PDB file of N, H, CA, C and O in Angstrom:
ATOM      1  N   MET A   1      -4.135  23.381  -0.611  1.00  0.00           N
ATOM      2  CA  MET A   1      -2.770  22.957  -0.817  1.00  0.00           C
ATOM      3  C   MET A   1      -2.750  21.430  -0.782  1.00  0.00           C
ATOM      4  O   MET A   1      -3.411  20.812   0.053  1.00  0.00           O
ATOM      5  N   LYS A   2      -1.997  20.835  -1.684  1.00  0.00           N
ATOM      6  H   LYS A   2      -1.460  21.337  -2.363  1.00  0.00           H
ATOM      7  CA  LYS A   2      -1.836  19.380  -1.725  1.00  0.00           C
ATOM      8  C   LYS A   2      -0.525  19.012  -1.038  1.00  0.00           C
ATOM      9  O   LYS A   2       0.552  19.442  -1.450  1.00  0.00           O
ATOM     10  N   ILE A   3      -0.638  18.208   0.020  1.00  0.00           N
ATOM     11  H   ILE A   3      -1.513  17.858   0.355  1.00  0.00           H
ATOM     12  CA  ILE A   3       0.534  17.797   0.798  1.00  0.00           C
ATOM     13  C   ILE A   3       0.680  16.281   0.670  1.00  0.00           C
ATOM     14  O   ILE A   3      -0.290  15.537   0.812  1.00  0.00           O
ATOM     15  N   LEU A   4       1.892  15.845   0.402  1.00  0.00           N
ATOM     16  H   LEU A   4       2.680  16.450   0.287  1.00  0.00           H
ATOM     17  CA  LEU A   4       2.209  14.429   0.296  1.00  0.00           C
ATOM     18  C   LEU A   4       3.170  14.058   1.417  1.00  0.00           C
ATOM     19  O   LEU A   4       4.236  14.658   1.558  1.00  0.00           O
ATOM     20  N   TYR A   5       2.787  13.069   2.207  1.00  0.00           N
ATOM     21  H   TYR A   5       1.921  12.581   2.092  1.00  0.00           H
ATOM     22  CA  TYR A   5       3.671  12.519   3.229  1.00  0.00           C
ATOM     23  C   TYR A   5       4.244  11.212   2.706  1.00  0.00           C
ATOM     24  O   TYR A   5       3.498  10.318   2.306  1.00  0.00           O
ATOM     25  N   LEU A   6       5.556  11.099   2.706  1.00  0.00           N
ATOM     26  H   LEU A   6       6.162  11.825   3.030  1.00  0.00           H
ATOM     27  CA  LEU A   6       6.243   9.859   2.363  1.00  0.00           C
ATOM     28  C   LEU A   6       6.811   9.279   3.643  1.00  0.00           C
ATOM     29  O   LEU A   6       7.701   9.865   4.260  1.00  0.00           O
ATOM     30  N   LEU A   7       6.296   8.130   4.040  1.00  0.00           N
ATOM     31  H   LEU A   7       5.572   7.654   3.539  1.00  0.00           H
ATOM     32  CA  LEU A   7       6.695   7.519   5.297  1.00  0.00           C
ATOM     33  C   LEU A   7       7.562   6.297   5.039  1.00  0.00           C
ATOM     34  O   LEU A   7       7.288   5.511   4.132  1.00  0.00           O
ATOM     35  N   ARG A   8       8.603   6.142   5.835  1.00  0.00           N
ATOM     36  H   ARG A   8       8.826   6.781   6.572  1.00  0.00           H
ATOM     37  CA  ARG A   8       9.468   4.962   5.744  1.00  0.00           C
ATOM     38  C   ARG A   8       9.120   3.949   6.821  1.00  0.00           C
ATOM     39  O   ARG A   8       9.483   2.777   6.712  1.00  0.00           O
ATOM     40  N   GLN A   9       8.424   4.387   7.854  1.00  0.00           N
ATOM     41  H   GLN A   9       8.130   5.338   7.943  1.00  0.00           H
ATOM     42  CA  GLN A   9       8.063   3.516   8.967  1.00  0.00           C
ATOM     43  C   GLN A   9       6.732   2.829   8.682  1.00  0.00           C
ATOM     44  O   GLN A   9       5.868   3.380   8.001  1.00  0.00           O
ATOM     45  N   GLU A  10       6.580   1.623   9.210  1.00  0.00           N
ATOM     46  H   GLU A  10       7.282   1.174   9.764  1.00  0.00           H
ATOM     47  CA  GLU A  10       5.314   0.908   9.087  1.00  0.00           C
ATOM     48  C   GLU A  10       4.194   1.709   9.752  1.00  0.00           C
ATOM     49  O   GLU A  10       3.131   1.920   9.167  1.00  0.00           O
ATOM     50  N   THR A  11       4.452   2.150  10.986  1.00  0.00           N
ATOM     51  H   THR A  11       5.315   1.979  11.461  1.00  0.00           H
ATOM     52  CA  THR A  11       3.477   2.921  11.744  1.00  0.00           C
ATOM     53  C   THR A  11       4.119   4.227  12.189  1.00  0.00           C
ATOM     54  O   THR A  11       5.127   4.214  12.896  1.00  0.00           O
ATOM     55  N   PRO A  12       3.546   5.351  11.781  1.00  0.00           N
ATOM     56  CA  PRO A  12       4.125   6.638  12.211  1.00  0.00           C
ATOM     57  C   PRO A  12       3.972   6.849  13.709  1.00  0.00           C
ATOM     58  O   PRO A  12       3.022   6.358  14.319  1.00  0.00           O
ATOM     59  N   ASP A  13       4.910   7.580  14.298  1.00  0.00           N
ATOM     60  H   ASP A  13       5.682   7.979  13.803  1.00  0.00           H
ATOM     61  CA  ASP A  13       4.816   7.849  15.731  1.00  0.00           C
ATOM     62  C   ASP A  13       3.744   8.903  15.986  1.00  0.00           C
ATOM     63  O   ASP A  13       3.160   9.447  15.049  1.00  0.00           O
ATOM     64  N   GLU A  14       3.493   9.181  17.243  1.00  0.00           N
ATOM     65  H   GLU A  14       3.968   8.740  18.005  1.00  0.00           H
ATOM     66  CA  GLU A  14       2.398  10.087  17.623  1.00  0.00           C
ATOM     67  C   GLU A  14       2.581  11.501  17.066  1.00  0.00           C
ATOM     68  O   GLU A  14       1.605  12.143  16.678  1.00  0.00           O
ATOM     69  N   THR A  15       3.812  11.982  17.026  1.00  0.00           N
ATOM     70  H   THR A  15       4.604  11.459  17.341  1.00  0.00           H
ATOM     71  CA  THR A  15       4.063  13.325  16.503  1.00  0.00           C
ATOM     72  C   THR A  15       3.670  13.415  15.036  1.00  0.00           C
ATOM     73  O   THR A  15       3.016  14.372  14.620  1.00  0.00           O
ATOM     74  N   VAL A  16       4.064  12.431  14.265  1.00  0.00           N
ATOM     75  H   VAL A  16       4.596  11.654  14.604  1.00  0.00           H
ATOM     76  CA  VAL A  16       3.735  12.418  12.831  1.00  0.00           C
ATOM     77  C   VAL A  16       2.224  12.311  12.645  1.00  0.00           C
ATOM     78  O   VAL A  16       1.653  13.000  11.800  1.00  0.00           O
ATOM     79  N   LYS A  17       1.582  11.460  13.422  1.00  0.00           N
ATOM     80  H   LYS A  17       2.046  10.900  14.108  1.00  0.00           H
ATOM     81  CA  LYS A  17       0.126  11.324  13.327  1.00  0.00           C
ATOM     82  C   LYS A  17      -0.573  12.654  13.607  1.00  0.00           C
ATOM     83  O   LYS A  17      -1.518  13.020  12.909  1.00  0.00           O
ATOM     84  N   LYS A  18      -0.110  13.370  14.622  1.00  0.00           N
ATOM     85  H   LYS A  18       0.657  13.073  15.190  1.00  0.00           H
ATOM     86  CA  LYS A  18      -0.707  14.667  14.962  1.00  0.00           C
ATOM     87  C   LYS A  18      -0.516  15.682  13.838  1.00  0.00           C
ATOM     88  O   LYS A  18      -1.439  16.425  13.506  1.00  0.00           O
ATOM     89  N   LEU A  19       0.680  15.714  13.253  1.00  0.00           N
ATOM     90  H   LEU A  19       1.430  15.110  13.522  1.00  0.00           H
ATOM     91  CA  LEU A  19       0.941  16.633  12.144  1.00  0.00           C
ATOM     92  C   LEU A  19       0.047  16.329  10.947  1.00  0.00           C
ATOM     93  O   LEU A  19      -0.511  17.237  10.331  1.00  0.00           O
ATOM     94  N   ILE A  20      -0.082  15.054  10.625  1.00  0.00           N
ATOM     95  H   ILE A  20       0.371  14.316  11.125  1.00  0.00           H
ATOM     96  CA  ILE A  20      -0.936  14.663   9.502  1.00  0.00           C
ATOM     97  C   ILE A  20      -2.374  15.086   9.765  1.00  0.00           C
ATOM     98  O   ILE A  20      -3.023  15.649   8.884  1.00  0.00           O
ATOM     99  N   GLU A  21      -2.873  14.827  10.952  1.00  0.00           N
ATOM    100  H   GLU A  21      -2.345  14.370  11.668  1.00  0.00           H
ATOM    101  CA  GLU A  21      -4.257  15.198  11.283  1.00  0.00           C
ATOM    102  C   GLU A  21      -4.467  16.713  11.217  1.00  0.00           C
ATOM    103  O   GLU A  21      -5.504  17.170  10.736  1.00  0.00           O
ATOM    104  N   GLU A  22      -3.505  17.486  11.689  1.00  0.00           N
ATOM    105  H   GLU A  22      -2.663  17.114  12.080  1.00  0.00           H
ATOM    106  CA  GLU A  22      -3.621  18.951  11.613  1.00  0.00           C
ATOM    107  C   GLU A  22      -3.626  19.424  10.162  1.00  0.00           C
ATOM    108  O   GLU A  22      -4.406  20.304   9.798  1.00  0.00           O
ATOM    109  N   HIS A  23      -2.767  18.848   9.339  1.00  0.00           N
ATOM    110  H   HIS A  23      -2.133  18.132   9.635  1.00  0.00           H
ATOM    111  CA  HIS A  23      -2.726  19.234   7.925  1.00  0.00           C
ATOM    112  C   HIS A  23      -4.015  18.847   7.207  1.00  0.00           C
ATOM    113  O   HIS A  23      -4.448  19.558   6.299  1.00  0.00           O
ATOM    114  N   LYS A  24      -4.629  17.746   7.591  1.00  0.00           N
ATOM    115  H   LYS A  24      -4.277  17.169   8.328  1.00  0.00           H
ATOM    116  CA  LYS A  24      -5.868  17.298   6.951  1.00  0.00           C
ATOM    117  C   LYS A  24      -7.029  18.258   7.189  1.00  0.00           C
ATOM    118  O   LYS A  24      -7.987  18.266   6.416  1.00  0.00           O
ATOM    119  N   LYS A  25      -6.959  19.057   8.234  1.00  0.00           N
ATOM    120  H   LYS A  25      -6.181  19.050   8.861  1.00  0.00           H
ATOM    121  CA  LYS A  25      -8.048  19.987   8.543  1.00  0.00           C
ATOM    122  C   LYS A  25      -8.215  21.060   7.474  1.00  0.00           C
ATOM    123  O   LYS A  25      -9.330  21.526   7.240  1.00  0.00           O
ATOM    124  N   ALA A  26      -7.117  21.460   6.819  1.00  0.00           N
ATOM    125  H   ALA A  26      -6.212  21.082   7.009  1.00  0.00           H
ATOM    126  CA  ALA A  26      -7.212  22.559   5.860  1.00  0.00           C
ATOM    127  C   ALA A  26      -6.587  22.246   4.501  1.00  0.00           C
ATOM    128  O   ALA A  26      -6.530  23.117   3.632  1.00  0.00           O
ATOM    129  N   ASN A  27      -6.117  21.007   4.309  1.00  0.00           N
ATOM    130  H   ASN A  27      -6.164  20.300   5.014  1.00  0.00           H
ATOM    131  CA  ASN A  27      -5.406  20.675   3.079  1.00  0.00           C
ATOM    132  C   ASN A  27      -5.816  19.299   2.571  1.00  0.00           C
ATOM    133  O   ASN A  27      -6.413  18.497   3.290  1.00  0.00           O
ATOM    134  N   GLU A  28      -5.479  19.053   1.316  1.00  0.00           N
ATOM    135  H   GLU A  28      -4.995  19.704   0.732  1.00  0.00           H
ATOM    136  CA  GLU A  28      -5.653  17.719   0.739  1.00  0.00           C
ATOM    137  C   GLU A  28      -4.370  16.941   1.030  1.00  0.00           C
ATOM    138  O   GLU A  28      -3.306  17.291   0.519  1.00  0.00           O
ATOM    139  N   VAL A  29      -4.462  15.902   1.838  1.00  0.00           N
ATOM    140  H   VAL A  29      -5.326  15.618   2.253  1.00  0.00           H
ATOM    141  CA  VAL A  29      -3.283  15.174   2.305  1.00  0.00           C
ATOM    142  C   VAL A  29      -3.307  13.745   1.772  1.00  0.00           C
ATOM    143  O   VAL A  29      -4.323  13.054   1.842  1.00  0.00           O
ATOM    144  N   THR A  30      -2.164  13.318   1.237  1.00  0.00           N
ATOM    145  H   THR A  30      -1.338  13.879   1.179  1.00  0.00           H
ATOM    146  CA  THR A  30      -1.969  11.936   0.809  1.00  0.00           C
ATOM    147  C   THR A  30      -0.805  11.375   1.604  1.00  0.00           C
ATOM    148  O   THR A  30       0.232  12.023   1.744  1.00  0.00           O
ATOM    149  N   VAL A  31      -0.980  10.161   2.126  1.00  0.00           N
ATOM    150  H   VAL A  31      -1.823   9.634   2.012  1.00  0.00           H
ATOM    151  CA  VAL A  31       0.064   9.507   2.919  1.00  0.00           C
ATOM    152  C   VAL A  31       0.465   8.222   2.200  1.00  0.00           C
ATOM    153  O   VAL A  31      -0.381   7.376   1.907  1.00  0.00           O
ATOM    154  N   ILE A  32       1.753   8.082   1.918  1.00  0.00           N
ATOM    155  H   ILE A  32       2.440   8.768   2.156  1.00  0.00           H
ATOM    156  CA  ILE A  32       2.284   6.899   1.231  1.00  0.00           C
ATOM    157  C   ILE A  32       3.375   6.286   2.093  1.00  0.00           C
ATOM    158  O   ILE A  32       4.290   6.980   2.536  1.00  0.00           O
ATOM    159  N   ASN A  33       3.276   4.979   2.331  1.00  0.00           N
ATOM    160  H   ASN A  33       2.532   4.415   1.971  1.00  0.00           H
ATOM    161  CA  ASN A  33       4.360   4.251   2.984  1.00  0.00           C
ATOM    162  C   ASN A  33       5.213   3.663   1.866  1.00  0.00           C
ATOM    163  O   ASN A  33       4.767   2.768   1.148  1.00  0.00           O
ATOM    164  N   ILE A  34       6.446   4.165   1.717  1.00  0.00           N
ATOM    165  H   ILE A  34       6.809   4.891   2.301  1.00  0.00           H
ATOM    166  CA  ILE A  34       7.276   3.741   0.584  1.00  0.00           C
ATOM    167  C   ILE A  34       7.824   2.332   0.751  1.00  0.00           C
ATOM    168  O   ILE A  34       8.363   1.771  -0.204  1.00  0.00           O
ATOM    169  N   ASN A  35       7.702   1.745   1.938  1.00  0.00           N
ATOM    170  H   ASN A  35       7.265   2.201   2.714  1.00  0.00           H
ATOM    171  CA  ASN A  35       8.097   0.346   2.130  1.00  0.00           C
ATOM    172  C   ASN A  35       7.023  -0.607   1.609  1.00  0.00           C
ATOM    173  O   ASN A  35       7.328  -1.732   1.215  1.00  0.00           O
ATOM    174  N   GLU A  36       5.784  -0.164   1.606  1.00  0.00           N
ATOM    175  H   GLU A  36       5.536   0.750   1.926  1.00  0.00           H
ATOM    176  CA  GLU A  36       4.673  -0.986   1.147  1.00  0.00           C
ATOM    177  C   GLU A  36       4.288  -0.687  -0.296  1.00  0.00           C
ATOM    178  O   GLU A  36       3.925  -1.599  -1.039  1.00  0.00           O
ATOM    179  N   ASN A  37       4.359   0.567  -0.700  1.00  0.00           N
ATOM    180  H   ASN A  37       4.654   1.309  -0.097  1.00  0.00           H
ATOM    181  CA  ASN A  37       3.947   0.980  -2.036  1.00  0.00           C
ATOM    182  C   ASN A  37       5.169   1.033  -2.941  1.00  0.00           C
ATOM    183  O   ASN A  37       6.031   1.897  -2.780  1.00  0.00           O
ATOM    184  N   LYS A  38       5.241   0.118  -3.881  1.00  0.00           N
ATOM    185  H   LYS A  38       4.541  -0.584  -4.012  1.00  0.00           H
ATOM    186  CA  LYS A  38       6.389   0.046  -4.800  1.00  0.00           C
ATOM    187  C   LYS A  38       6.055   0.607  -6.185  1.00  0.00           C
ATOM    188  O   LYS A  38       6.799   0.384  -7.140  1.00  0.00           O
ATOM    189  N   ASN A  39       4.943   1.331  -6.297  1.00  0.00           N
ATOM    190  H   ASN A  39       4.338   1.512  -5.521  1.00  0.00           H
ATOM    191  CA  ASN A  39       4.556   1.953  -7.560  1.00  0.00           C
ATOM    192  C   ASN A  39       5.302   3.277  -7.699  1.00  0.00           C
ATOM    193  O   ASN A  39       4.741   4.348  -7.468  1.00  0.00           O
ATOM    194  N   TYR A  40       6.564   3.186  -8.078  1.00  0.00           N
ATOM    195  H   TYR A  40       7.020   2.316  -8.266  1.00  0.00           H
ATOM    196  CA  TYR A  40       7.424   4.362  -8.090  1.00  0.00           C
ATOM    197  C   TYR A  40       6.990   5.401  -9.124  1.00  0.00           C
ATOM    198  O   TYR A  40       7.140   6.601  -8.895  1.00  0.00           O
ATOM    199  N   ASP A  41       6.457   4.950 -10.255  1.00  0.00           N
ATOM    200  H   ASP A  41       6.336   3.975 -10.441  1.00  0.00           H
ATOM    201  CA  ASP A  41       5.950   5.917 -11.236  1.00  0.00           C
ATOM    202  C   ASP A  41       4.818   6.745 -10.640  1.00  0.00           C
ATOM    203  O   ASP A  41       4.759   7.960 -10.833  1.00  0.00           O
ATOM    204  N   GLY A  42       3.923   6.084  -9.916  1.00  0.00           N
ATOM    205  H   GLY A  42       3.970   5.098  -9.760  1.00  0.00           H
ATOM    206  CA  GLY A  42       2.820   6.789  -9.269  1.00  0.00           C
ATOM    207  C   GLY A  42       3.299   7.727  -8.185  1.00  0.00           C
ATOM    208  O   GLY A  42       2.767   8.826  -8.028  1.00  0.00           O
ATOM    209  N   ILE A  43       4.311   7.295  -7.429  1.00  0.00           N
ATOM    210  H   ILE A  43       4.743   6.402  -7.556  1.00  0.00           H
ATOM    211  CA  ILE A  43       4.865   8.139  -6.370  1.00  0.00           C
ATOM    212  C   ILE A  43       5.508   9.386  -6.972  1.00  0.00           C
ATOM    213  O   ILE A  43       5.333  10.488  -6.452  1.00  0.00           O
ATOM    214  N   VAL A  44       6.242   9.219  -8.053  1.00  0.00           N
ATOM    215  H   VAL A  44       6.384   8.324  -8.476  1.00  0.00           H
ATOM    216  CA  VAL A  44       6.871  10.368  -8.711  1.00  0.00           C
ATOM    217  C   VAL A  44       5.805  11.329  -9.227  1.00  0.00           C
ATOM    218  O   VAL A  44       5.968  12.545  -9.122  1.00  0.00           O
ATOM    219  N   ASP A  45       4.717  10.797  -9.783  1.00  0.00           N
ATOM    220  H   ASP A  45       4.585   9.810  -9.868  1.00  0.00           H
ATOM    221  CA  ASP A  45       3.622  11.658 -10.243  1.00  0.00           C
ATOM    222  C   ASP A  45       3.010  12.436  -9.082  1.00  0.00           C
ATOM    223  O   ASP A  45       2.705  13.621  -9.220  1.00  0.00           O
ATOM    224  N   LEU A  46       2.829  11.772  -7.937  1.00  0.00           N
ATOM    225  H   LEU A  46       3.077  10.809  -7.826  1.00  0.00           H
ATOM    226  CA  LEU A  46       2.287  12.461  -6.761  1.00  0.00           C
ATOM    227  C   LEU A  46       3.231  13.549  -6.261  1.00  0.00           C
ATOM    228  O   LEU A  46       2.787  14.627  -5.866  1.00  0.00           O
ATOM    229  N   ILE A  47       4.528  13.267  -6.277  1.00  0.00           N
ATOM    230  H   ILE A  47       4.889  12.391  -6.598  1.00  0.00           H
ATOM    231  CA  ILE A  47       5.511  14.281  -5.861  1.00  0.00           C
ATOM    232  C   ILE A  47       5.416  15.499  -6.765  1.00  0.00           C
ATOM    233  O   ILE A  47       5.406  16.634  -6.290  1.00  0.00           O
ATOM    234  N   ALA A  48       5.347  15.258  -8.075  1.00  0.00           N
ATOM    235  H   ALA A  48       5.355  14.335  -8.461  1.00  0.00           H
ATOM    236  CA  ALA A  48       5.305  16.367  -9.036  1.00  0.00           C
ATOM    237  C   ALA A  48       4.023  17.186  -8.909  1.00  0.00           C
ATOM    238  O   ALA A  48       4.038  18.393  -9.149  1.00  0.00           O
ATOM    239  N   SER A  49       2.916  16.545  -8.535  1.00  0.00           N
ATOM    240  H   SER A  49       2.904  15.564  -8.340  1.00  0.00           H
ATOM    241  CA  SER A  49       1.644  17.263  -8.471  1.00  0.00           C
ATOM    242  C   SER A  49       1.342  17.855  -7.091  1.00  0.00           C
ATOM    243  O   SER A  49       0.334  18.541  -6.924  1.00  0.00           O
ATOM    244  N   SER A  50       2.189  17.603  -6.118  1.00  0.00           N
ATOM    245  H   SER A  50       3.008  17.046  -6.253  1.00  0.00           H
ATOM    246  CA  SER A  50       1.965  18.122  -4.762  1.00  0.00           C
ATOM    247  C   SER A  50       2.616  19.478  -4.578  1.00  0.00           C
ATOM    248  O   SER A  50       3.644  19.776  -5.186  1.00  0.00           O
ATOM    249  N   ASP A  51       2.001  20.304  -3.723  1.00  0.00           N
ATOM    250  H   ASP A  51       1.166  20.062  -3.229  1.00  0.00           H
ATOM    251  CA  ASP A  51       2.574  21.598  -3.387  1.00  0.00           C
ATOM    252  C   ASP A  51       3.672  21.463  -2.347  1.00  0.00           C
ATOM    253  O   ASP A  51       4.614  22.254  -2.317  1.00  0.00           O
ATOM    254  N   ARG A  52       3.545  20.457  -1.497  1.00  0.00           N
ATOM    255  H   ARG A  52       2.779  19.814  -1.521  1.00  0.00           H
ATOM    256  CA  ARG A  52       4.538  20.234  -0.433  1.00  0.00           C
ATOM    257  C   ARG A  52       4.702  18.729  -0.250  1.00  0.00           C
ATOM    258  O   ARG A  52       3.721  17.985  -0.240  1.00  0.00           O
ATOM    259  N   VAL A  53       5.958  18.287  -0.105  1.00  0.00           N
ATOM    260  H   VAL A  53       6.754  18.891  -0.114  1.00  0.00           H
ATOM    261  CA  VAL A  53       6.271  16.883   0.138  1.00  0.00           C
ATOM    262  C   VAL A  53       7.040  16.812   1.443  1.00  0.00           C
ATOM    263  O   VAL A  53       8.036  17.511   1.627  1.00  0.00           O
ATOM    264  N   ILE A  54       6.567  15.958   2.353  1.00  0.00           N
ATOM    265  H   ILE A  54       5.757  15.391   2.202  1.00  0.00           H
ATOM    266  CA  ILE A  54       7.196  15.794   3.653  1.00  0.00           C
ATOM    267  C   ILE A  54       7.598  14.336   3.795  1.00  0.00           C
ATOM    268  O   ILE A  54       6.771  13.441   3.624  1.00  0.00           O
ATOM    269  N   SER A  55       8.855  14.096   4.105  1.00  0.00           N
ATOM    270  H   SER A  55       9.528  14.823   4.245  1.00  0.00           H
ATOM    271  CA  SER A  55       9.367  12.745   4.238  1.00  0.00           C
ATOM    272  C   SER A  55       9.734  12.478   5.684  1.00  0.00           C
ATOM    273  O   SER A  55      10.392  13.292   6.332  1.00  0.00           O
ATOM    274  N   TRP A  56       9.293  11.302   6.193  1.00  0.00           N
ATOM    275  H   TRP A  56       8.758  10.641   5.667  1.00  0.00           H
ATOM    276  CA  TRP A  56       9.616  10.885   7.562  1.00  0.00           C
ATOM    277  C   TRP A  56      10.240   9.530   7.508  1.00  0.00           C
ATOM    278  O   TRP A  56      10.596   8.972   8.546  1.00  0.00           O
TER     279      TRP A  56
END
């Protein structure tokens, strides 16, 4: 499963870090900080190609 995390915070809190690490054990995980990454076309492509999108 392809999971995309969209983060608004510079540094995710411990809960988010733990969730990401758990998902990485069995899935393909991509993490994007939308405050730093302004490539919106690329972000939209990642959203469309992911099985699950999680926003924090």
